[in-house]
All heavy atoms as a GROMACS GRO file, in nm:
protein
  588
    1MET      N    1   9.979  11.122  10.602
    1MET     CA    2  10.046  11.019  10.679
    1MET      C    3  10.026  10.880  10.617
    1MET      O    4  10.114  10.798  10.629
    1MET     CB    5   9.995  11.017  10.822
    1MET     CG    6  10.054  11.123  10.913
    1MET     SD    7  10.232  11.137  10.906
    1MET     CE    8  10.282  11.006  11.012
    2ILE      N    9   9.912  10.852  10.558
    2ILE     CA   10   9.888  10.720  10.503
    2ILE      C   11   9.982  10.694  10.386
    2ILE      O   12  10.027  10.581  10.364
    2ILE     CB   13   9.741  10.706  10.460
    2ILE    CG1   14   9.652  10.712  10.583
    2ILE    CG2   15   9.717  10.576  10.386
    2ILE    CD1   16   9.506  10.718  10.551
    3ASP      N   17  10.014  10.795  10.310
    3ASP     CA   18  10.099  10.780  10.193
    3ASP      C   19  10.240  10.736  10.228
    3ASP      O   20  10.309  10.676  10.145
    3ASP     CB   21  10.101  10.913  10.116
    3ASP     CG   22  10.164  10.898   9.980
    3ASP    OD1   23  10.127  10.803   9.909
    3ASP    OD2   24  10.248  10.981   9.945
    4VAL      N   25  10.284  10.758  10.348
    4VAL     CA   26  10.420  10.721  10.390
    4VAL      C   27  10.439  10.570  10.377
    4VAL      O   28  10.546  10.524  10.336
    4VAL     CB   29  10.444  10.767  10.535
    4VAL    CG1   30  10.573  10.709  10.590
    4VAL    CG2   31  10.446  10.918  10.542
    5PHE      N   32  10.339  10.491  10.407
    5PHE     CA   33  10.352  10.346  10.410
    5PHE      C   34  10.343  10.283  10.272
    5PHE      O   35  10.357  10.162  10.258
    5PHE     CB   36  10.246  10.286  10.502
    5PHE     CG   37  10.253  10.341  10.641
    5PHE    CD1   38  10.156  10.428  10.686
    5PHE    CD2   39  10.358  10.309  10.724
    5PHE    CE1   40  10.162  10.480  10.815
    5PHE    CE2   41  10.366  10.360  10.851
    5PHE     CZ   42  10.268  10.446  10.897
    6THR      N   43  10.316  10.361  10.168
    6THR     CA   44  10.299  10.305  10.034
    6THR      C   45  10.413  10.343   9.940
    6THR      O   46  10.395  10.346   9.819
    6THR     CB   47  10.166  10.351   9.974
    6THR    OG1   48  10.163  10.493   9.968
    6THR    CG2   49  10.048  10.301  10.055
    7HIS      N   50  10.531  10.370   9.994
    7HIS     CA   51  10.649  10.397   9.913
    7HIS      C   52  10.765  10.316   9.967
    7HIS      O   53  10.793  10.321  10.086
    7HIS     CB   54  10.686  10.546   9.916
    7HIS     CG   55  10.587  10.634   9.848
    7HIS    ND1   56  10.578  10.643   9.711
    7HIS    CD2   57  10.492  10.716   9.897
    7HIS    CE1   58  10.483  10.727   9.679
    7HIS    NE2   59  10.428  10.773   9.790
    8SER      N   60  10.831  10.242   9.879
    8SER     CA   61  10.948  10.166   9.922
    8SER      C   62  11.070  10.257   9.927
    8SER      O   63  11.068  10.369   9.875
    8SER     CB   64  10.973  10.049   9.827
    8SER     OG   65  11.011  10.097   9.701
    9SER      N   66  11.176  10.208   9.986
    9SER     CA   67  11.298  10.288   9.995
    9SER      C   68  11.366  10.299   9.859
    9SER      O   69  11.450  10.387   9.839
    9SER     CB   70  11.393  10.228  10.097
    9SER     OG   71  11.430  10.097  10.057
   10GLU      N   72  11.332  10.210   9.764
   10GLU     CA   73  11.393  10.216   9.632
   10GLU      C   74  11.327  10.321   9.543
   10GLU      O   75  11.389  10.377   9.455
   10GLU     CB   76  11.382  10.079   9.565
   10GLU     CG   77  11.461   9.973   9.638
   10GLU     CD   78  11.394   9.839   9.630
   10GLU    OE1   79  11.295   9.825   9.559
   10GLU    OE2   80  11.442   9.747   9.698
   11TYR      N   81  11.197  10.345   9.563
   11TYR     CA   82  11.126  10.442   9.481
   11TYR      C   83  11.059  10.544   9.571
   11TYR      O   84  10.965  10.512   9.644
   11TYR     CB   85  11.021  10.373   9.395
   11TYR     CG   86  10.940  10.470   9.311
   11TYR    CD1   87  10.996  10.533   9.202
   11TYR    CD2   88  10.809  10.501   9.346
   11TYR    CE1   89  10.923  10.623   9.127
   11TYR    CE2   90  10.735  10.591   9.272
   11TYR     CZ   91  10.793  10.652   9.162
   11TYR     OH   92  10.721  10.741   9.090
   12TYR      N   93  11.104  10.664   9.566
   12TYR     CA   94  11.049  10.778   9.641
   12TYR      C   95  11.032  10.747   9.790
   12TYR      O   96  10.920  10.739   9.841
   12TYR     CB   97  10.916  10.822   9.580
   12TYR     CG   98  10.874  10.960   9.627
   12TYR    CD1   99  10.944  11.072   9.588
   12TYR    CD2  100  10.764  10.975   9.709
   12TYR    CE1  101  10.906  11.196   9.632
   12TYR    CE2  102  10.725  11.100   9.753
   12TYR     CZ  103  10.797  11.209   9.714
   12TYR     OH  104  10.760  11.333   9.757
   13PRO      N  105  11.142  10.729   9.861
   13PRO     CA  106  11.129  10.709  10.006
   13PRO      C  107  11.076  10.836  10.072
   13PRO      O  108  11.123  10.946  10.044
   13PRO     CB  109  11.271  10.678  10.052
   13PRO     CG  110  11.358  10.736   9.946
   13PRO     CD  111  11.280  10.731   9.818
   14SER      N  112  10.976  10.822  10.154
   14SER     CA  113  10.912  10.938  10.218
   14SER      C  114  10.982  10.971  10.349
   14SER      O  115  10.977  10.891  10.443
   14SER     CB  116  10.765  10.908  10.246
   14SER     OG  117  10.698  10.882  10.126
   15PRO      N  118  11.045  11.087  10.358
   15PRO     CA  119  11.103  11.127  10.486
   15PRO      C  120  10.991  11.171  10.580
   15PRO      O  121  10.927  11.273  10.559
   15PRO     CB  122  11.196  11.242  10.450
   15PRO     CG  123  11.145  11.295  10.320
   15PRO     CD  124  11.074  11.182  10.252
   16VAL      N  125  10.966  11.092  10.681
   16VAL     CA  126  10.851  11.114  10.769
   16VAL      C  127  10.866  11.244  10.848
   16VAL      O  128  10.775  11.325  10.853
   16VAL     CB  129  10.834  10.995  10.864
   16VAL    CG1  130  10.714  11.014  10.954
   16VAL    CG2  131  10.821  10.867  10.786
   17LEU      N  132  10.978  11.264  10.910
   17LEU     CA  133  11.001  11.383  10.993
   17LEU      C  134  11.107  11.470  10.926
   17LEU      O  135  11.214  11.492  10.981
   17LEU     CB  136  11.044  11.342  11.133
   17LEU     CG  137  10.946  11.250  11.207
   17LEU    CD1  138  11.009  11.198  11.333
   17LEU    CD2  139  10.818  11.324  11.237
   18TYR      N  140  11.077  11.522  10.808
   18TYR     CA  141  11.177  11.588  10.724
   18TYR      C  142  11.255  11.700  10.793
   18TYR      O  143  11.377  11.698  10.788
   18TYR     CB  144  11.114  11.641  10.596
   18TYR     CG  145  11.209  11.727  10.519
   18TYR    CD1  146  11.322  11.672  10.461
   18TYR    CD2  147  11.189  11.864  10.510
   18TYR    CE1  148  11.412  11.750  10.394
   18TYR    CE2  149  11.279  11.943  10.442
   18TYR     CZ  150  11.391  11.886  10.384
   18TYR     OH  151  11.479  11.964  10.318
   19PRO      N  152  11.195  11.795  10.857
   19PRO     CA  153  11.278  11.903  10.912
   19PRO      C  154  11.372  11.854  11.023
   19PRO      O  155  11.479  11.909  11.043
   19PRO     CB  156  11.179  12.003  10.968
   19PRO     CG  157  11.048  11.968  10.909
   19PRO     CD  158  11.054  11.824  10.873
   20ILE      N  159  11.334  11.748  11.090
   20ILE     CA  160  11.415  11.699  11.201
   20ILE      C  161  11.519  11.599  11.153
   20ILE      O  162  11.635  11.604  11.193
   20ILE     CB  163  11.324  11.634  11.308
   20ILE    CG1  164  11.227  11.740  11.360
   20ILE    CG2  165  11.405  11.574  11.420
   20ILE    CD1  166  11.117  11.687  11.446
   21THR      N  167  11.478  11.505  11.064
   21THR     CA  168  11.568  11.402  11.015
   21THR      C  169  11.533  11.368  10.870
   21THR      O  170  11.421  11.391  10.826
   21THR     CB  171  11.561  11.277  11.104
   21THR    OG1  172  11.650  11.180  11.053
   21THR    CG2  173  11.422  11.218  11.106
   22ASP      N  174  11.630  11.312  10.799
   22ASP     CA  175  11.608  11.270  10.660
   22ASP      C  176  11.575  11.121  10.650
   22ASP      O  177  11.566  11.068  10.541
   22ASP     CB  178  11.731  11.300  10.575
   22ASP     CG  179  11.744  11.447  10.545
   22ASP    OD1  180  11.641  11.517  10.548
   22ASP    OD2  181  11.856  11.493  10.518
   23ARG      N  182  11.562  11.054  10.762
   23ARG     CA  183  11.534  10.911  10.759
   23ARG      C  184  11.398  10.886  10.696
   23ARG      O  185  11.302  10.955  10.722
   23ARG     CB  186  11.535  10.853  10.900
   23ARG     CG  187  11.674  10.852  10.960
   23ARG     CD  188  11.676  10.780  11.088
   23ARG     NE  189  11.638  10.641  11.063
   23ARG     CZ  190  11.639  10.547  11.155
   23ARG    NH1  191  11.674  10.578  11.276
   23ARG    NH2  192  11.603  10.425  11.125
   24GLY      N  193  11.393  10.784  10.612
   24GLY     CA  194  11.268  10.749  10.546
   24GLY      C  195  11.208  10.623  10.605
   24GLY      O  196  11.258  10.568  10.703
   25PHE      N  197  11.101  10.579  10.544
   25PHE     CA  198  11.033  10.458  10.588
   25PHE      C  199  11.026  10.363  10.469
   25PHE      O  200  10.982  10.401  10.361
   25PHE     CB  201  10.891  10.493  10.637
   25PHE     CG  202  10.815  10.374  10.685
   25PHE    CD1  203  10.834  10.325  10.812
   25PHE    CD2  204  10.724  10.311  10.602
   25PHE    CE1  205  10.764  10.215  10.856
   25PHE    CE2  206  10.653  10.202  10.645
   25PHE     CZ  207  10.674  10.154  10.773
   26ASP      N  208  11.071  10.239  10.487
   26ASP     CA  209  11.067  10.141  10.379
   26ASP      C  210  10.931  10.073  10.381
   26ASP      O  211  10.909   9.976  10.452
   26ASP     CB  212  11.179  10.040  10.396
   26ASP     CG  213  11.194   9.949  10.276
   26ASP    OD1  214  11.137   9.983  10.169
   26ASP    OD2  215  11.260   9.845  10.287
   27GLY      N  216  10.840  10.126  10.302
   27GLY     CA  217  10.704  10.074  10.298
   27GLY      C  218  10.683   9.975  10.185
   27GLY      O  219  10.778   9.919  10.130
   28ILE      N  220  10.559   9.956  10.148
   28ILE     CA  221  10.521   9.864  10.042
   28ILE      C  222  10.501   9.944   9.914
   28ILE      O  223  10.426  10.042   9.913
   28ILE     CB  224  10.390   9.792  10.079
   28ILE    CG1  225  10.406   9.719  10.211
   28ILE    CG2  226  10.350   9.696   9.970
   28ILE    CD1  227  10.275   9.676  10.272
   29ALA      N  228  10.566   9.901   9.808
   29ALA     CA  229  10.553   9.972   9.680
   29ALA      C  230  10.419   9.939   9.616
   29ALA      O  231  10.367   9.828   9.629
   29ALA     CB  232  10.667   9.932   9.588
   30TRP      N  233  10.361  10.036   9.547
   30TRP     CA  234  10.232  10.016   9.481
   30TRP      C  235  10.232   9.902   9.381
   30TRP      O  236  10.135   9.828   9.371
   30TRP     CB  237  10.186  10.145   9.414
   30TRP     CG  238  10.124  10.240   9.509
   30TRP    CD1  239  10.181  10.350   9.564
   30TRP    CD2  240   9.992  10.233   9.564
   30TRP    NE1  241  10.093  10.413   9.649
   30TRP    CE2  242   9.976  10.342   9.650
   30TRP    CE3  243   9.886  10.144   9.548
   30TRP    CZ2  244   9.860  10.365   9.720
   30TRP    CZ3  245   9.770  10.168   9.618
   30TRP    CH2  246   9.758  10.277   9.703
   31PRO      N  247  10.338   9.882   9.301
   31PRO     CA  248  10.332   9.774   9.203
   31PRO      C  249  10.349   9.633   9.260
   31PRO      O  250  10.350   9.536   9.186
   31PRO     CB  251  10.445   9.805   9.105
   31PRO     CG  252  10.518   9.920   9.155
   31PRO     CD  253  10.450   9.972   9.277
   32THR      N  254  10.362   9.618   9.392
   32THR     CA  255  10.368   9.485   9.451
   32THR      C  256  10.235   9.415   9.425
   32THR      O  257  10.128   9.468   9.454
   32THR     CB  258  10.393   9.495   9.603
   32THR    OG1  259  10.510   9.574   9.624
   32THR    CG2  260  10.409   9.360   9.667
   33SER      N  261  10.242   9.293   9.369
   33SER     CA  262  10.120   9.227   9.318
   33SER      C  263  10.015   9.204   9.426
   33SER      O  264   9.897   9.232   9.405
   33SER     CB  265  10.156   9.096   9.249
   33SER     OG  266  10.224   9.011   9.339
   34TRP      N  267  10.052   9.154   9.543
   34TRP     CA  268   9.951   9.125   9.645
   34TRP      C  269   9.892   9.255   9.701
   34TRP      O  270   9.774   9.261   9.736
   34TRP     CB  271  10.007   9.038   9.757
   34TRP     CG  272  10.110   9.104   9.842
   34TRP    CD1  273  10.245   9.101   9.825
   34TRP    CD2  274  10.087   9.186   9.958
   34TRP    NE1  275  10.308   9.176   9.923
   34TRP    CE2  276  10.213   9.228  10.006
   34TRP    CE3  277   9.973   9.226  10.025
   34TRP    CZ2  278  10.226   9.308  10.118
   34TRP    CZ3  279   9.988   9.307  10.136
   34TRP    CH2  280  10.113   9.347  10.183
   35PHE      N  281   9.974   9.360   9.707
   35PHE     CA  282   9.924   9.488   9.757
   35PHE      C  283   9.827   9.550   9.658
   35PHE      O  284   9.725   9.608   9.696
   35PHE     CB  285  10.042   9.582   9.785
   35PHE     CG  286  10.001   9.713   9.845
   35PHE    CD1  287   9.948   9.720   9.972
   35PHE    CD2  288  10.017   9.831   9.773
   35PHE    CE1  289   9.911   9.842  10.027
   35PHE    CE2  290   9.979   9.952   9.828
   35PHE     CZ  291   9.927   9.957   9.955
   36MET      N  292   9.859   9.538   9.529
   36MET     CA  293   9.770   9.590   9.425
   36MET      C  294   9.637   9.514   9.426
   36MET      O  295   9.530   9.574   9.415
   36MET     CB  296   9.837   9.577   9.288
   36MET     CG  297   9.761   9.641   9.177
   36MET     SD  298   9.771   9.820   9.175
   36MET     CE  299   9.938   9.842   9.121
   37ALA      N  300   9.642   9.381   9.440
   37ALA     CA  301   9.520   9.300   9.445
   37ALA      C  302   9.436   9.336   9.567
   37ALA      O  303   9.313   9.348   9.559
   37ALA     CB  304   9.555   9.151   9.446
   38LEU      N  305   9.500   9.356   9.681
   38LEU     CA  306   9.429   9.395   9.802
   38LEU      C  307   9.364   9.532   9.786
   38LEU      O  308   9.249   9.553   9.827
   38LEU     CB  309   9.526   9.396   9.921
   38LEU     CG  310   9.469   9.430  10.057
   38LEU    CD1  311   9.373   9.321  10.102
   38LEU    CD2  312   9.580   9.446  10.158
   39ASN      N  313   9.435   9.624   9.724
   39ASN     CA  314   9.383   9.758   9.701
   39ASN      C  315   9.259   9.754   9.610
   39ASN      O  316   9.157   9.816   9.640
   39ASN     CB  317   9.492   9.846   9.639
   39ASN     CG  318   9.450   9.989   9.625
   39ASN    OD1  319   9.375  10.041   9.707
   39ASN    ND2  320   9.497  10.054   9.522
   40TYR      N  321   9.269   9.681   9.498
   40TYR     CA  322   9.155   9.672   9.407
   40TYR      C  323   9.037   9.597   9.470
   40TYR      O  324   8.922   9.630   9.445
   40TYR     CB  325   9.196   9.607   9.275
   40TYR     CG  326   9.273   9.700   9.186
   40TYR    CD1  327   9.386   9.658   9.120
   40TYR    CD2  328   9.232   9.832   9.167
   40TYR    CE1  329   9.458   9.744   9.037
   40TYR    CE2  330   9.302   9.918   9.086
   40TYR     CZ  331   9.415   9.872   9.020
   40TYR     OH  332   9.484   9.958   8.939
   41ALA      N  333   9.066   9.496   9.550
   41ALA     CA  334   8.958   9.424   9.619
   41ALA      C  335   8.886   9.516   9.717
   41ALA      O  336   8.762   9.516   9.724
   41ALA     CB  337   9.014   9.302   9.692
   42ALA      N  338   8.960   9.597   9.790
   42ALA     CA  339   8.898   9.690   9.886
   42ALA      C  340   8.814   9.794   9.812
   42ALA      O  341   8.703   9.828   9.855
   42ALA     CB  342   9.005   9.758   9.971
   43LEU      N  343   8.865   9.843   9.698
   43LEU     CA  344   8.788   9.939   9.619
   43LEU      C  345   8.661   9.875   9.562
   43LEU      O  346   8.555   9.937   9.560
   43LEU     CB  347   8.873   9.995   9.505
   43LEU     CG  348   8.982  10.093   9.545
   43LEU    CD1  349   9.072  10.123   9.425
   43LEU    CD2  350   8.922  10.219   9.601
   44GLY      N  351   8.672   9.750   9.518
   44GLY     CA  352   8.555   9.680   9.466
   44GLY      C  353   8.450   9.656   9.571
   44GLY      O  354   8.330   9.675   9.547
   45ILE      N  355   8.490   9.615   9.690
   45ILE     CA  356   8.396   9.592   9.800
   45ILE      C  357   8.328   9.723   9.840
   45ILE      O  358   8.206   9.727   9.860
   45ILE     CB  359   8.468   9.527   9.920
   45ILE    CG1  360   8.506   9.384   9.884
   45ILE    CG2  361   8.383   9.531  10.045
   45ILE    CD1  362   8.600   9.319   9.983
   46ALA      N  363   8.404   9.830   9.850
   46ALA     CA  364   8.345   9.960   9.884
   46ALA      C  365   8.249  10.006   9.775
   46ALA      O  366   8.141  10.059   9.804
   46ALA     CB  367   8.455  10.064   9.906
   47GLY      N  368   8.285   9.984   9.649
   47GLY     CA  369   8.197  10.022   9.539
   47GLY      C  370   8.067   9.943   9.538
   47GLY      O  371   7.959   9.998   9.516
   48LEU      N  372   8.077   9.812   9.562
   48LEU     CA  373   7.956   9.730   9.569
   48LEU      C  374   7.866   9.772   9.684
   48LEU      O  375   7.744   9.775   9.672
   48LEU     CB  376   7.993   9.582   9.583
   48LEU     CG  377   8.040   9.513   9.456
   48LEU    CD1  378   8.089   9.372   9.489
   48LEU    CD2  379   7.928   9.508   9.354
   49TRP      N  380   7.927   9.802   9.798
   49TRP     CA  381   7.848   9.844   9.914
   49TRP      C  382   7.776   9.976   9.885
   49TRP      O  383   7.658   9.990   9.916
   49TRP     CB  384   7.940   9.858  10.036
   49TRP     CG  385   7.867   9.900  10.159
   49TRP    CD1  386   7.784   9.826  10.236
   49TRP    CD2  387   7.868  10.031  10.216
   49TRP    NE1  388   7.735   9.901  10.339
   49TRP    CE2  389   7.784  10.027  10.329
   49TRP    CE3  390   7.931  10.150  10.183
   49TRP    CZ2  391   7.763  10.139  10.409
   49TRP    CZ3  392   7.910  10.260  10.262
   49TRP    CH2  393   7.828  10.253  10.374
   50LEU      N  394   7.847  10.071   9.823
   50LEU     CA  395   7.784  10.198   9.789
   50LEU      C  396   7.673  10.179   9.685
   50LEU      O  397   7.568  10.242   9.692
   50LEU     CB  398   7.888  10.297   9.736
   50LEU     CG  399   7.985  10.352   9.840
   50LEU    CD1  400   8.097  10.430   9.772
   50LEU    CD2  401   7.912  10.439   9.940
   51TRP      N  402   7.695  10.091   9.588
   51TRP     CA  403   7.595  10.064   9.486
   51TRP      C  404   7.470  10.001   9.547
   51TRP      O  405   7.359  10.040   9.516
   51TRP     CB  406   7.655   9.972   9.379
   51TRP     CG  407   7.560   9.934   9.272
   51TRP    CD1  408   7.509  10.015   9.174
   51TRP    CD2  409   7.501   9.806   9.252
   51TRP    NE1  410   7.424   9.944   9.095
   51TRP    CE2  411   7.417   9.814   9.140
   51TRP    CE3  412   7.514   9.684   9.318
   51TRP    CZ2  413   7.345   9.706   9.094
   51TRP    CZ3  414   7.442   9.576   9.270
   51TRP    CH2  415   7.359   9.589   9.160
   52ARG      N  416   7.490   9.905   9.638
   52ARG     CA  417   7.375   9.841   9.703
   52ARG      C  418   7.299   9.940   9.790
   52ARG      O  419   7.176   9.937   9.795
   52ARG     CB  420   7.421   9.722   9.788
   52ARG     CG  421   7.461   9.602   9.704
   52ARG     CD  422   7.481   9.481   9.787
   52ARG     NE  423   7.353   9.444   9.846
   52ARG     CZ  424   7.341   9.371   9.955
   52ARG    NH1  425   7.447   9.327  10.018
   52ARG    NH2  426   7.223   9.342  10.003
   53CYS      N  427   7.370  10.026   9.859
   53CYS     CA  428   7.302  10.126   9.943
   53CYS      C  429   7.225  10.226   9.859
   53CYS      O  430   7.119  10.274   9.901
   53CYS     CB  431   7.404  10.198  10.030
   53CYS     SG  432   7.468  10.098  10.164
   54SER      N  433   7.276  10.259   9.742
   54SER     CA  434   7.205  10.355   9.657
   54SER      C  435   7.078  10.295   9.597
   54SER      O  436   6.988  10.367   9.558
   54SER     CB  437   7.296  10.405   9.545
   54SER     OG  438   7.319  10.303   9.451
   55ARG      N  439   7.071  10.163   9.592
   55ARG     CA  440   6.953  10.095   9.538
   55ARG      C  441   6.853  10.060   9.647
   55ARG      O  442   6.754   9.993   9.622
   55ARG     CB  443   6.994   9.970   9.463
   55ARG     CG  444   7.076  10.003   9.339
   55ARG     CD  445   7.120   9.881   9.264
   55ARG     NE  446   7.013   9.787   9.238
   55ARG     CZ  447   6.938   9.784   9.127
   55ARG    NH1  448   6.961   9.873   9.034
   55ARG    NH2  449   6.845   9.693   9.111
   56GLY      N  450   6.875  10.101   9.770
   56GLY     CA  451   6.780  10.081   9.878
   56GLY      C  452   6.799   9.951   9.955
   56GLY      O  453   6.709   9.907  10.025
   57ALA      N  454   6.914   9.889   9.944
   57ALA     CA  455   6.940   9.766  10.019
   57ALA      C  456   6.958   9.800  10.168
   57ALA      O  457   6.967   9.916  10.207
   57ALA     CB  458   7.065   9.697   9.965
   58ALA      N  459   6.962   9.695  10.248
   58ALA     CA  460   6.976   9.714  10.392
   58ALA      C  461   7.116   9.768  10.425
   58ALA      O  462   7.214   9.697  10.420
   58ALA     CB  463   6.954   9.583  10.465
   59CYS      N  464   7.123   9.895  10.456
   59CYS     CA  465   7.247   9.959  10.497
   59CYS      C  466   7.225  10.022  10.633
   59CYS      O  467   7.111  10.034  10.679
   59CYS     CB  468   7.290  10.065  10.396
   59CYS     SG  469   7.333   9.996  10.237
   60ALA      N  470   7.331  10.063  10.693
   60ALA     CA  471   7.318  10.126  10.825
   60ALA      C  472   7.243  10.258  10.811
   60ALA      O  473   7.291  10.353  10.753
   60ALA     CB  474   7.455  10.149  10.886
   61ALA      N  475   7.121  10.259  10.862
   61ALA     CA  476   7.038  10.379  10.855
   61ALA      C  477   7.060  10.464  10.980
   61ALA      O  478   7.078  10.410  11.089
   61ALA     CB  479   6.891  10.341  10.844
   62PRO      N  480   7.058  10.595  10.967
   62PRO     CA  481   7.074  10.678  11.086
   62PRO      C  482   6.953  10.665  11.178
   62PRO      O  483   6.840  10.655  11.133
   62PRO     CB  484   7.084  10.820  11.029
   62PRO     CG  485   7.025  10.813  10.893
   62PRO     CD  486   7.044  10.672  10.845
   63ARG      N  487   6.980  10.658  11.306
   63ARG     CA  488   6.871  10.646  11.403
   63ARG      C  489   6.814  10.784  11.432
   63ARG      O  490   6.883  10.884  11.428
   63ARG     CB  491   6.924  10.584  11.532
   63ARG     CG  492   6.963  10.441  11.512
   63ARG     CD  493   7.024  10.376  11.632
   63ARG     NE  494   6.980  10.427  11.759
   63ARG     CZ  495   7.027  10.388  11.875
   63ARG    NH1  496   7.121  10.299  11.879
   63ARG    NH2  497   6.983  10.439  11.987
   64GLU      N  498   6.685  10.784  11.463
   64GLU     CA  499   6.621  10.911  11.499
   64GLU      C  500   6.665  10.953  11.638
   64GLU      O  501   6.669  10.873  11.730
   64GLU     CB  502   6.469  10.895  11.495
   64GLU     CG  503   6.415  10.870  11.356
   64GLU     CD  504   6.263  10.863  11.356
   64GLU    OE1  505   6.201  10.922  11.446
   64GLU    OE2  506   6.209  10.799  11.266
   65VAL      N  507   6.697  11.079  11.651
   65VAL     CA  508   6.743  11.131  11.779
   65VAL      C  509   6.651  11.246  11.819
   65VAL      O  510   6.633  11.342  11.745
   65VAL     CB  511   6.889  11.180  11.769
   65VAL    CG1  512   6.933  11.241  11.900
   65VAL    CG2  513   6.980  11.067  11.730
   66ASP      N  514   6.591  11.232  11.939
   66ASP     CA  515   6.509  11.337  11.994
   66ASP      C  516   6.603  11.438  12.059
   66ASP      O  517   6.684  11.404  12.142
   66ASP     CB  518   6.414  11.279  12.098
   66ASP     CG  519   6.317  11.382  12.154
   66ASP    OD1  520   6.326  11.500  12.115
   66ASP    OD2  521   6.232  11.344  12.236
   67PRO      N  522   6.594  11.567  12.021
   67PRO     CA  523   6.687  11.664  12.076
   67PRO      C  524   6.675  11.681  12.228
   67PRO      O  525   6.769  11.727  12.293
   67PRO     CB  526   6.654  11.794  12.004
   67PRO     CG  527   6.527  11.772  11.933
   67PRO     CD  528   6.503  11.625  11.925
   68VAL      N  529   6.561  11.642  12.287
   68VAL     CA  530   6.543  11.659  12.432
   68VAL      C  531   6.581  11.531  12.505
   68VAL      O  532   6.654  11.534  12.603
   68VAL     CB  533   6.396  11.698  12.462
   68VAL    CG1  534   6.374  11.706  12.614
   68VAL    CG2  535   6.362  11.829  12.397
   69GLN      N  536   6.532  11.415  12.458
   69GLN     CA  537   6.551  11.289  12.530
   69GLN      C  538   6.672  11.208  12.482
   69GLN      O  539   6.708  11.110  12.544
   69GLN     CB  540   6.425  11.204  12.523
   69GLN     CG  541   6.307  11.268  12.592
   69GLN     CD  542   6.184  11.180  12.586
   69GLN    OE1  543   6.181  11.082  12.513
   69GLN    NE2  544   6.083  11.218  12.660
   70GLY      N  545   6.730  11.245  12.370
   70GLY     CA  546   6.844  11.170  12.320
   70GLY      C  547   6.801  11.061  12.224
   70GLY      O  548   6.688  11.062  12.173
   71PRO      N  549   6.887  10.963  12.196
   71PRO     CA  550   6.856  10.859  12.099
   71PRO      C  551   6.739  10.772  12.146
   71PRO      O  552   6.725  10.745  12.265
   71PRO     CB  553   6.982  10.778  12.087
   71PRO     CG  554   7.082  10.840  12.175
   71PRO     CD  555   7.019  10.952  12.248
   72ALA      N  556   6.659  10.728  12.052
   72ALA     CA  557   6.546  10.642  12.085
   72ALA      C  558   6.597  10.501  12.117
   72ALA      O  559   6.699  10.456  12.067
   72ALA     CB  560   6.449  10.635  11.966
   73ALA      N  561   6.524  10.432  12.204
   73ALA     CA  562   6.559  10.295  12.240
   73ALA      C  563   6.529  10.205  12.121
   73ALA      O  564   6.435  10.227  12.047
   73ALA     CB  565   6.479  10.252  12.361
   74PRO      N  566   6.612  10.100  12.100
   74PRO     CA  567   6.586  10.010  11.988
   74PRO      C  568   6.453   9.937  12.006
   74PRO      O  569   6.415   9.900  12.117
   74PRO     CB  570   6.703   9.913  11.991
   74PRO     CG  571   6.775   9.937  12.118
   74PRO     CD  572   6.729  10.067  12.174
   75LYS      N  573   6.381   9.918  11.898
   75LYS     CA  574   6.252   9.850  11.903
   75LYS      C  575   6.273   9.700  11.906
   75LYS      O  576   6.356   9.647  11.833
   75LYS     CB  577   6.170   9.888  11.781
   75LYS     CG  578   6.136  10.035  11.777
   75LYS     CD  579   6.059  10.070  11.653
   75LYS     CE  580   6.036  10.222  11.651
   75LYS     NZ  581   5.970  10.266  11.530
   76PRO      N  582   6.199   9.629  11.995
   76PRO     CA  583   6.218   9.483  12.006
   76PRO      C  584   6.165   9.408  11.886
   76PRO      O  585   6.094   9.443  11.806
   76PRO     CB  586   6.141   9.444  12.131
   76PRO     CG  587   6.055   9.560  12.165
   76PRO     CD  588   6.107   9.679  12.090
   0.00000   0.00000   0.00000
Protein backbone atom coordinates (compact mmCIF):
# COMPACT_ATOMS: atom_id res chain seq x y z
CA MET A 1 0.00 0.00 0.00
CA ILE A 2 2.82 2.47 0.71
CA ASP A 3 4.16 2.07 -2.82
CA VAL A 4 0.93 3.45 -4.30
CA PHE A 5 1.78 6.99 -3.15
CA THR A 6 5.25 6.99 -4.74
CA HIS A 7 4.24 6.71 -8.41
CA SER A 8 2.98 9.58 -10.51
CA SER A 9 0.31 9.15 -13.15
CA GLU A 10 2.94 9.77 -15.85
CA TYR A 11 5.21 6.91 -14.78
CA TYR A 12 3.71 3.60 -13.69
CA PRO A 13 0.37 4.71 -12.24
CA SER A 14 -0.63 2.20 -9.57
CA PRO A 15 -4.20 0.94 -9.90
CA VAL A 16 -5.19 0.77 -6.25
CA LEU A 17 -8.30 -1.39 -6.59
CA TYR A 18 -7.37 -3.23 -9.78
CA PRO A 19 -10.02 -5.96 -9.98
CA ILE A 20 -12.78 -3.47 -9.24
CA THR A 21 -11.53 -0.41 -11.16
CA ASP A 22 -8.57 0.70 -13.28
CA ARG A 23 -8.37 4.13 -11.67
CA GLY A 24 -4.91 5.01 -10.45
CA PHE A 25 -3.51 7.40 -7.91
CA ASP A 26 -1.40 10.41 -8.94
CA GLY A 27 1.32 10.27 -6.31
CA ILE A 28 4.78 11.75 -5.95
CA ALA A 29 7.42 10.49 -8.36
CA TRP A 30 10.70 9.26 -6.87
CA PRO A 31 12.90 11.62 -8.93
CA THR A 32 11.15 14.70 -7.48
CA SER A 33 14.02 16.61 -5.85
CA TRP A 34 12.39 17.51 -2.52
CA PHE A 35 10.97 14.00 -2.14
CA MET A 36 14.36 12.44 -2.84
CA ALA A 37 16.02 14.78 -0.30
CA LEU A 38 13.38 13.94 2.30
CA ASN A 39 13.83 10.22 1.66
CA TYR A 40 17.63 10.38 2.02
CA ALA A 41 17.34 12.56 5.13
CA ALA A 42 14.99 10.05 6.76
CA LEU A 43 17.35 7.19 5.87
CA GLY A 44 20.31 9.13 7.27
CA ILE A 45 18.53 9.92 10.55
CA ALA A 46 17.46 6.29 10.96
CA GLY A 47 21.00 5.12 10.19
CA LEU A 48 22.54 7.51 12.71
CA TRP A 49 20.05 6.44 15.36
CA LEU A 50 20.81 2.76 14.75
CA TRP A 51 24.57 3.46 14.80
CA ARG A 52 24.32 5.35 18.09
CA CYS A 53 22.21 2.60 19.66
CA SER A 54 24.70 -0.05 18.59
CA ARG A 55 27.48 1.89 20.33
CA GLY A 56 25.60 1.94 23.66
CA ALA A 57 24.13 5.44 23.52
CA ALA A 58 20.93 6.30 25.35
CA CYS A 59 18.20 4.54 23.38
CA ALA A 60 14.81 3.31 24.41
CA ALA A 61 15.61 0.29 26.56
CA PRO A 62 12.98 -2.39 27.15
CA ARG A 63 11.48 -2.24 30.62
CA GLU A 64 11.55 -5.26 32.87
CA VAL A 65 8.20 -6.96 33.13
CA ASP A 66 7.29 -9.27 35.99
CA PRO A 67 5.09 -12.04 34.56
CA VAL A 68 2.92 -12.02 37.72
CA GLN A 69 2.71 -8.31 38.67
CA GLY A 70 3.11 -6.72 35.24
CA PRO A 71 5.42 -3.82 34.32
CA ALA A 72 7.56 -2.34 37.08
CA ALA A 73 6.80 1.19 38.27
CA PRO A 74 9.25 3.84 37.02
CA LYS A 75 12.01 4.66 39.49
CA PRO A 76 11.98 8.25 40.82
